[in-house]
N, C-alpha and C positions, 0 to 999 in steps of 0.2 A: 460586685462581680468577682467570681473566682478567677485567679490568675491563670493565664494560658500556659500550659506546660509543653515540653517537647513531645510527650506522649500524645497530647491533644493534636499537635501539629501533624505528627506522623499518622495518627489515626485518620485525620482529615485527608491527608495525601492518599492513603489507601482507598478510602471511600470514594474520593473524586476520581482516582485513577481507574476505578471500575465503572464510572459513570459514562454516559454517552449522550451527546457527541463528546468525544475526548477533548477537542479544542475548548469547548465551553467549560468542561470540568477543570482544565488546567488554568483557564482564566479566572475561574472562581477561587481556586486554591491560592493563586498568587495574590489575588485581592485580599483574601483572608490573612495570608502571611504578612502582607504589607501593613495590615491594621493591627495585627497581634504578634509582633516579634517577641518571643519570650526572652527573658534575661539569660545571658550566658550561652546564646546560640553560637556554637563554635563552627569553624570551617568544616570539620568532620560531620557535624550534625546537619549542616546545610547540604553537604554532599549526599547524606543519606536521603534527604528529601528529594534532591534532584534525581537520584537513582530510581526513585519511585515514579518520577514524572517523565523521565527521558529514557526511552528504550535503548537497550544495549546494541540493537541492530545497527544503530548509527555508525558504530566503529567497524563492524563487518562491512557495511556499505562503503565507507571511506577507503577501506583496504581491498575492495573488489576491483582488481586491476582491469579486468575485461569490461566491466560496467563503466568505469571511468574513461577508458580508451574509446568505448563506443560512443558515449555522449560527447566526448571531446571531438571525435572525428565527425559526428553529425553536425555539431556546431560549426566546425571548420567548413563543412560542405555547404551549409545552408545560411550562415550569417553573411550579410552583405555590409560593406563598409558604410558606416553612418546609421546602422539600424538602431532603433529603440527596442530593447528586448524586455519582455515580461517573464520573470522567473517565479513560478509558484511553488512554494515550499523551499525556502532558502536553505534550511539546514545549516551546514557549515559555511555556505556561500560559494561552494565549489563550482556549481554550474554557472553561477553569475560570473565568476572569474574566468571560466572557460570561454564564456560568450564575449567578454572584453578582449581576451587573447585572440579570438577569432575575428575581431574587427568591429564589434558593436560600439556605437558611439556612447551609449549609456544603457544601464540595466536597472530596472526597478524590480526588486525581489521582495516577496511577502512571506512572512513567517509568523505563526500564531503563538508559538511557545516563547515567552518573553526571555528566559535565560538563554535560549538558543539564539534569539535575535541579538542579544548583547555580544555573545561570543562571535557570531558571524561578522558583526561590525568590526570587532577587534582583529579578526583574521584578515578581513578585507583591507583594513588599514595597514596591518603588518606587511601585506603584499603590495602596498603602494597603489591601491586601486579605489581608495575612498572617494576620490573626485569623480569616479565613473559609475559607481554602484551605490544605490540607496536601498536600505532594508526598511520595509514598512511593516510594523507589528500588527497586521490585520489579516483576516482571511481575504482571499482574492475577491470574493463576492461582495466585500465591503469597501473595496478600493473606489476612490472617487476620481474620475477623469478631471484633469486640470488642477488637481490638488496632490493626490498620491502618485498618479500617473499623468505626466504632462500632456500626453496625446495618446491616441490609439497606437498600440505597439505593432511593429513590423514582424515580430517573431515571438512565439510563446515556447518556452521550454519548461517542462514539469516532469518530475519523477515521483509523483504521488501514486505509487504503484505498490501493491502488496502481493503476496504469493498467488492470490487468485485474481489479480489485475485490478479489480474495481473497488476493493474494500476501503481504500483511503480517499475515495471521492473523485477519482480521475474523471469520470464521465460528467458529473455536474460542474466540475471545475472548468473543463474545456468548453462545455456548452455555454456557460455563463461568459467566459472570456471571449468566445466568438461573437456573442451578441452585444457585449458591453465594452470590451477592452481592447479588441484587436481590429486592425484594418481588414477590409473585406478580403484582400488577397494575402493576408498574413500567412507565414509559414508556421507549422506546428511540429514540435518535437516532443513526443513521438508522433509520427504521421498516421500509422495504422497499427492494429493489433489483432491477433487471433488467440482464441482459447481452445486447447485440445484436451481430451480426456480419455481415460482408459478405465475399464472395470477392474476394481481392486479386490483381491483376496488377501486378507491379513487379519487373522484372529487376534494377533497381538496388538495391532493398532486399534481394532474394534474394542479391545478391553481397556484401552486408556480413556475411552469416552462413554462406554456403556457397561452396565453390570446387570446380571440376572439373578445369580445365586451366590450366597456367601455363607460358608460354614453350615450349610444345610437349610438356610433361610432364603425365602424369596425377597430380594431387595430391588426388584425391577422398578418399583415406583420411584426410586432415586434417580432414574433416568430422566425425570422431569428437569433435572439440573444439568443434563449433558449438553454439549455444544450442538445445536441444531444446524448452525451454519458451518462454513468450512473453517479449517484451522491448519496451521503450517506443520509439515513434517519434512525431515530429510529422508526421503524414501529409501535411499541406499543403505541407511543404518538400521532398517527394520526388516524382519523376515516377512516376505510378501511375494505375491505373484500377480502379474498383470494378465487378466483373462481375455483381453481384446487388444488389437492393435490401436494406435491413437486414432481418434475421430475428431474432426473439427466440430466444435460446439458453437462458437460465436466468432464473428468477424466485425471489426470496427474500422471505419475510415473517419479519423478525427477531424478532417477538414469539412466533410460533407454530410455525414450521417446525422440523424436527429439526436442520437445518444439518449433515447428514451428507454424506459423499461420495455421488455419484449419477452415473448414466449416462443421458443424454437423447439421443434421436434425433429429428431434425427434417428436414423436406424443404426444400431450397433450390433454386430454379430460376434459372439464369443469365439475366440480361436481355441479356447481350452474349456473343458467342463470344470466346474468347481463351485465355490460359494462366494458370492459377491458381498463383501462386507461394506463396500462404499465405492466412491468414485475418486480417482486421483486425477487432478487436472493442473494445468500449467499454461503459461502464456508465451507468445512470441511477439516481441515488439519490433516493428519496422520504424526505426528512428528517422528514416529518410536518407537519401543518398546511397541506398543499397546496404545500409548498416542494420544488422539484425542483432537482437539481444533476447535471450530466452532463459527461463528457469526449468527447462525440460529435465526429466529425471537423469538423463545421461550427463548433464552439465554439473559435475561435482564441485566445481569451483565457484559457482554463483552464490552470492550472499543470500539471494532469495531461496527459500525452500519451495517445496511443492505444496499444493492445496489438497486437502482431503475433506470430503463430506461423507460422514458415516451414515449407515442405515441401522436403526435400532433392530429391525428384523432382517437379518441377512437373507439373500435370495440365491437359491440354487439355480445354476444355468447349465445348459448343454452346448457343447461346441457345435457351431454351425446353425444354431436356432436363433434367429434374430430377436432383439428386444427393441422397444421404443424408448428412447430417452427424451424426456421432456425437460427442457432447460428454461427455468424462469429467472431472467436477469433483471434485477432491480437497479436502482442508481448506485447502490453500494453493496450489492449482494448477487450471488449466483447460487441457484438451488437446483439440484438434479432429482428427478423421479424416474424410476424404471418400471415398465410394464411389459409383460410377455407379448 
């Protein structure tokens, strides 16, 4: 058998980082790495691998003061003395430590990325909380009551949220936890959420995801490789215009709603005439206790960007002439379609 080289390891990391579901690709990569550690694997080389596995947004998230304060305040408001708390998506262990500070008796936190699990345990130990917090290296859907989680939890806290709210699996995570891991009257952070959208005119954003002509040649078939779902942008950094006021697209009550896929149709009336290149959308989280957190376009300090779904064929609209927006929400996706 040919020896495994650093190039092999890095190529495998890139291939698996582009696979889906991401948690399964990471687990596969780490299993391969454990079996085939090449000779001379240095600290810098291992760091290169981790940089391909662990997104940089973790650092922006940890330094998002408003986000940290909002979750801390919500946990202070909703945690009761003696609570058993389930934290899904441990990351650095920050929310678990906040829960203990708020009065939780114990926290069980799950995290699927093995290197992150190791570091979270060390952070928790360094903060003197290892006797109150346990990190389980599993997806929450694989937790076993009586083994990983000693009993149904009194409170769930999770921040498995991306720029478009649902892409990290928030809905199936909460739905499964309600059915299998939480007490019937358990509190959930976040408690509710809304998604808002506006019609977006931005030829420059359109060009980062679609192409029609290049040097006199028709290259539009290359759009087969464009992103058909939403992707993040910091909208304030791009030349753009919003052709409609914000419209509520979706609303979720995480305690009571079925959290199943759904199709919603709403009317949107352009306030300006122009060309719609896509839809800009964002969320508002109600963490409970009156605490709101949003990645709306005007929130320039949020580590979350806004979500954009582009249309390959832009649509010309006229001010005051309503359109129908059909929103197809899946378990981990949101897709918009516009019709006159």
